C-alpha positions in Angstrom: 58.4 -26.6 123.6 59.0 -29.8 121.6 59.5 -33.1 123.3 63.1 -33.1 122.0 63.7 -29.7 123.6 62.3 -31.0 126.9 64.6 -34.0 126.8 67.5 -31.8 125.8 66.8 -29.6 128.8 66.6 -32.6 131.1 69.9 -34.0 129.8 71.7 -30.7 130.1 70.5 -30.4 133.7 71.8 -33.8 134.6 75.1 -34.6 136.3 76.5 -36.3 133.2 79.8 -35.9 131.4 79.6 -33.3 128.6 80.5 -35.9 126.0 77.8 -38.2 127.2 75.3 -35.4 127.1 76.2 -34.7 123.5 75.8 -38.4 122.5 72.4 -38.6 124.2 71.2 -35.4 122.7 72.3 -36.6 119.2 70.5 -40.0 119.7 67.2 -38.3 120.6 67.6 -35.9 117.7 67.2 -38.9 115.3 63.8 -39.8 116.8 60.5 -38.3 115.5 59.3 -35.8 118.1 55.9 -37.4 118.6 57.7 -40.6 119.7 59.6 -38.7 122.5 56.7 -37.7 124.7 56.9 -40.5 127.1 60.7 -40.2 127.6 60.3 -36.4 128.0 57.7 -36.9 130.7 59.8 -39.5 132.4 63.0 -37.4 132.4 61.0 -34.4 133.8 59.1 -36.4 136.4 62.3 -38.2 137.7 65.6 -36.8 136.5 67.5 -39.9 137.7 66.2 -41.6 134.6 68.7 -39.5 132.5 71.5 -41.2 134.3 69.9 -44.6 134.0 69.5 -44.1 130.3 73.1 -43.0 130.0 74.5 -45.9 132.1 72.4 -48.4 130.0 73.7 -46.8 126.7 77.3 -47.1 127.9 76.9 -50.6 129.1 75.5 -51.6 125.7 78.5 -50.0 124.0 80.9 -52.0 126.3 79.0 -55.2 125.7 79.0 -54.8 121.9 82.7 -54.1 122.0 83.5 -57.1 124.2 81.1 -59.6 122.6 80.4 -60.9 126.1 77.1 -62.8 126.3 77.0 -62.6 130.2 77.4 -58.8 130.0 74.4 -58.7 127.7 72.4 -60.8 130.1 73.3 -58.4 132.9 72.1 -55.5 130.8 68.8 -57.3 130.0 68.3 -58.1 133.7 68.8 -54.4 134.6 66.4 -53.3 131.8 63.8 -55.7 133.2 64.2 -54.1 136.6 63.9 -50.6 135.0 60.6 -51.7 133.4 59.3 -53.1 136.7 60.2 -49.8 138.3 58.4 -47.9 135.7 55.3 -50.1 135.9 55.1 -50.3 139.7 57.2 -47.4 141.0 56.0 -44.2 139.2 52.2 -44.5 139.1 
């Protein structure tokens, strides 16, 4: 199974709105399969990351539409926390 198919399976299993699933699946379809291995592994190891990815994507859309610098800072702070969780929480 390709990395894309693995991600698609994880997304479809998540408790996410159908429209959000379609958007995420389309986003990952644009990425070369060899670049999706880490995300596929992460989504399979901890399915809550599908929701985190979706929430982050939606927050960025909202920030882009609002042009609110403080909202962008909140997103960056949350991404920093996500990276710390990945570095220290999933080993």
